N, C-alpha and C positions, 0 to 999 in steps of 0.2 A: 503493498501500497502508499510507503513510503517514494518508495519507483515512482506510480502514479502521481505523487502528490507530486513530485520534482517535477513531471512530466507535463503537468496541467500547468502551475508554477510558470514554467519556463514558456509554454505558450499563450501564455495571460500575458504575460512582458512582454515576446516578442511578437505577439501577431501572427506566430506562425509554429511549425511542427518538423524538425528535420528528423523524417522519419528510419534514414536507413541508422542516427544513432538512438533511435527509441528500440528502433529493434535489434541492435546487439547489446544494449544495455539490458533486456527486458529477458534473452535468449540470457546473458551473463547472468544474473539471476534466479533465473530457473535453472541455468545449469549449477547455481550453489545449494538452492533447495533440493535437486537433485541429488544428491551429492552426499549434501546431510542421512536424506529419507534414506541411500543404499548403505553410506555408514553403519543407520542406527539399522539395517536387515542383516546388514556385514559381521554384526557385534555377536562373536562368540562370548558364550558363557565359561566360566569352569567347568569341564566334564563331570559327568558323573564317579560317582563312586570305583565302580566296575571299569569306568576305562578311564582310569588315569596309568593303566599299563599299556605302552606297544610291544611290539616287537622292534628291534632295532638289524641292522645289515650283519650287524658282527655277530648273532646269535647270542644275544642276553636281551633285555628288556630296558627300556628308555622307561621313564617314571614323567609327567606331569609335574611342570613345577610353578608357571605364571601365563598368565594372561598378556600377551606383547600387540605390541600399535604395530602396524606397515601403514603407510603411508603411499599409496596406491594411484598412477595417472588411469583415470576411468573416462569411456566420453562423456561423465558427467564433469568432469573434470578430480583437480586431486581428493581423496576420499580416505582417511583412516582405515583400518581392518584392524578389532582387536580378535585375535586368535592364541588361543594354547599352545607353549611352548612343554615341549618334551625334552630331555633329556639323561643317554645312555651314561650311567657312574662309570660303567669299564672302560669304553672309548671314546667317553667327551663327545659324540657326533649327536648336535641337539637337531630337530624335527621338528617343522610344523605342518599335519597332519593337513587344516582344511588350504593349506598353502596348493596343495598340488591339488585336490578339491573345486576352485575357485581358479587354479591353468593359471598359477602369480609367482610358482616355485620360481626361484635366483630370480625377479625380471618386478621391477619397480612400474611395470605396465600394463592395462587387465589386458585380457583376450583380445576384446573390440577393442581399443586403441590402437595397440600391434598389429591388427588386422589393418587398419589405416595407412597405419607408418610402410606396413608390405606392400601394398599396394598402387600407394604415391609413391615408394623407395623404388619400385621397377617402371614408372613411370616417366620421372625426370628426376635431374640431378637432386642429391640429397638436399644441400642447402635450397633449393625451390619448394623440397617436400617440408621441410620446416614452417616454411612461409607458408603455403598452402594448412597445412594444420592447423596455424592460430589461425587464417583466415575463414576457410571453411567450420572447426569446427571447435574455434573457440579453446584449442589445446595447445600453450605452449612444452614445446620438446625442443631438442637441441641439434643441429645438424648430425653430429655424431650420434646420437637415438636412433636416426629415421636410418642411416648408414649400418648398423648393429643391428637392426632387427629386420628391417630387409634381406641383409645379407643371413643373418640367421634362421631365417624363413627361409631362401632359397638353400642353404644349405638343410635343412629337414627336408627341403623336397629333393635333392640330389642322391639323399642316404638312403631317399625311399626308394629312386631308384636303383641306386645299387641292390639293395636289396633283390629286385626285380631281374635283375642281369646276370646277377651270381643266381639265382633260379632259371634265367634262359641257359646259363651255362653250361651247366648240371642237367638240363632235359627236362627241368621241374614245370612248366609254365604251365596253368591250369589248361584248359582247352576254350573259349570264348562262346557261346551258344551265343546265334543272331541270325539273321536271316542271307543269304548269297548275297556279293557284293559284285555286282556287273563288270565295274574295274576298278582296282586299285591302284596308283602308282603313287613312288615313291622317286622324291628326286632332292638329290645331296649337292652340297660345295661347301668352300672354304671364305675366311673374310678376313683381315688383319684385324685384330682389335688392340687399341697400342695402350703398352703395359710400361710398368716402370724399369728404370732399368739396370736391377737386379734381376730382371725373366729376362734380360733379353742376353746373358752375360756367356759367354763365348758361342754366341748364334750368328753367323754370317749372314746378314742384311740382304736386299734385292740386287744392289748394286756390290760390284766387287771390291773389296778391301772397304766398306762400310760395314758398320756394326748393326746389327737387326731393333728395331724400333718398334715393332708389333710380335702378336701370338696370331698362328692361325687361330678362330674360333669355327670349325665343322659344325654346321647346321643340315639337316633334316627335315624334310614335311612331306607330310604324307595325306593327300585325300583321294574321294573319291568322283567318280563319272558314272548316269545313271544314260545319257546317251549324247546326241546332238542338236546343234542350233535346227531353223526351215533349210540354211545353205550347207548344211554339214560337217559346220564346225562343231568340235566338243566342247564341249560342258560341263564347267568345274560343280559339283554338287554345292550346293550351297550352306556354309557352316561345318563342312565336315574336314579342312585342313588343322591337323596339330602339329607340333613342331620338335624336336629334340635337340640338343647342340651344347658344346661347352667344350671349351682349349682341354684335348686330348691325343693322343695318338691315334691313328688311324685304327689299328686294332680297337684300340679303346672304343672306339665312336663306334667301329661296325656291329660291336657288340648292343649297345645303346638304341641304334638304328633296328636293330632287328628285334629287339626284346618290344618297342612301341609298334614295329608291324604285327608281329602277335597279336599284340591288345587290341588294333585295328579289325583283327581278323584278318591275317593275309591266305591263312589255310581256308577259308570263305571265300575268298575272291576267283572267282570267272579266267579273267584276265588278268594278269598280273605286268605293271611297265617299272623298269629301271631305266632312272634318267638323271645327265649331268652333264660335264664337258668333257674335255678330254682328260684331264688328270687321271694319271694312275692309280693312285690308291681309291677311288671314288670306283676304279674297275676291278680294283683286287677286293673291294667289299661284296659289289654286285654279283661276280660268280660265286665269294666265297657262302656266303647267308643266306641270297635269290636265287638260286639257280631254278635256269626254268623261266625266270622272266625275261619278257621284250626289254633290249638293252635299246638306249637312245639315242644319242648327245644329240645336246641341244641346237638345233640347224642354226640360231643365230650365232651363235660362239664359234662355229665353224668356218662360219662368212667370216667372222673377223679375222681367220688366218690367213685367208686371200687377201682382205685386206689390207690388213699387216703386209703383205706379200708385194706387192702390188707396186708402190711407191721406193721398195729394194729395188725391184726387176727394170722400174722406169723411172729415174729420181728425173723431177724437174719436165715432169711429160705429163700432162694431166690427163690428155685424151688416151693416150696410149693406155697409162691405168684405165683406162674409166671402161674403153673398149674389153680388157682382158680383164678385169671385173665381172663385168656383165657373160663373157663368154662365159669364164669357170665356175661362175654363179649359178648360170644356167644348170648343167651339168651335176655342179651339187644338188640344186635345189630338184634333180630332176630326181637324183640318185643314180647316175649311172657315173660313180666315184672309180672308176677301171678306167673311162674317159679320161676323166680329172687328173687320172694317176701317169696316164699315156704321155697327155699334155706340159704337164710339169715335168714329166725326168726326158720329155723333149726341147727342155730351155738349155742356154747356154751363157750362162751370164760371163760376164769378166772377171768381178771382183770374187776373192776366194769365202770370203763374208758370205755376199748372196748363195754362192755355193751351195753353201753351206747350210744357208736359212732354208732353199729349195729342198736338200734332202730329206731337211729333219721337219719340213712340212709334206714331204710326200710320207715321209713314213706314219706322220698323225692319219695319212689319209686311209693307210693301208690300213693298220690295225684297226681302227674303227669303220671297218667299210657295211661291216655285217648294219652296227649299228646310224647305217647313215641312207636306208631302205627310205626316202622321205614318201613318194610316194606311194610305197605299201602299206604302210604307218599313219598315211591318211585316207586311203581307202577306210582301214578300219576301223576311224574315226576318232581316232587319237593323237592326243597332245604333239608337236614335234619341237617345243621350245619349253624352256625351263620357267616362265615368267612368273609363274607362282613362288618361285627358289630363289629369284631373281628380287622380288618383294619382299619377301618374309628374311630376306639379307639386311631389307637396308630396315624394315619395322623391328624383327628382331634386333638387330646386330645394331645397328648403323646409327638408328632414332635413339638412341640409348645411351650405347658405347664409346660410340665416336663423337660424342661431342669436344668443340674445342677446350681443349685443354685440359681435358681430362685423359688422365692412367691410372690400370688398376692393377691390380695384383691378379696372378690368377685365380687363386682361391675367389677374390671378391667378385672379379669379372663370370665364377663359371654360375656363382652364387644368384649373381641377376642376372643369367643367361636362363639358370633352371627355372628361379622365379617368370622371367617374363613368357618361357615356349611357356609356361602351367596354366598359366591368366592368359595366353594369349590364344591358346588350343584351347579355352574354355572348362581348363579343369581345377582352377581353383577353389573353386567354394569346390567341391566334390573332398578334394584334398584339407582343405578347412574345414570339415563336419568329420573328419577321419584321419585326423591327427593322434588322437589319442585314444585308434580304438586297438 
């Protein structure tokens, strides 16, 4: 009532009302009242006589000592929680059973606040997250708190994924029931993440003699396709895309991708498609974990090889470059890879550097010839480009981990990647509900 009295007094004095100021003031007042009520609700009294002893992890018994108060930041603001404290006289280990029950063990933030910080921390820079917490929820937290909380949630998601991966290695994954899937795609790629100097020690950069400044994050996306549009072009099913990713070896990532594919119903797919660029590690994963899948090299990546070669063949002659690219690209787009190889091997550049480049490109097209039968893939109504993956690299990795001035530890980057993959795959709410199961 005092707040309303001040509002009306201000209005009589000035003749107007600052609605935003009134909104914020009333929100703060309601939060204070709610926090006080919540504190009363969470006031634990002394335990009954038959509940004053609890088992301790050392095998002995912990005895009730007293009630102790802990200040917790809840969605309503700072709230004192009074609860029983038990102490083991043998090992001197204390415990608060109520903290486990309320999910505030080892933290000063309630589950609701941690959930907010996790979702904000995955979306924006941690300092921006702190600002948004204040503006949107009227909660004062530090930048470091947003960082630690978001990364802690991400690490928990990673730990759960590792449990599933270990089960996959032991061939113990359960069969996921569900309807048949007409077409299930896997697309994968890698993108650099800026990391701290300590994370690049001994690693060679892209330029000879220069140290590395990034570490490669491997990302995979899975989605389904039910049909094509009126013009016969493939259509990705809405809300069917899920992501997995991490800065890790190709062997480790292969198991991560396989585990997600199994979860998505790989064994129930009528047609399985594995797509990527020309990186050897990608096709090693495809051959090892997804045998029998249709393998397709991203058409636009394959075209880039021709676009990069043309200026070397005909420097300072844009017209000849354009004619050569049109002829070579026509062969590529129509799946005539043997004809393209013949034309490449017929080239006789004068410079040794260009000779080596032509030989390398010929080897690339020869090694991937079966993955470049684009007319056949189109007749089947399949995607021939990895646009979904390219967008995923920008959305999952680039927009959050590659902002100006950011440098990550591998541990921190992997935590945020896991959190972002979970949220952008639509799995975060399921994870949050199941995290204590």
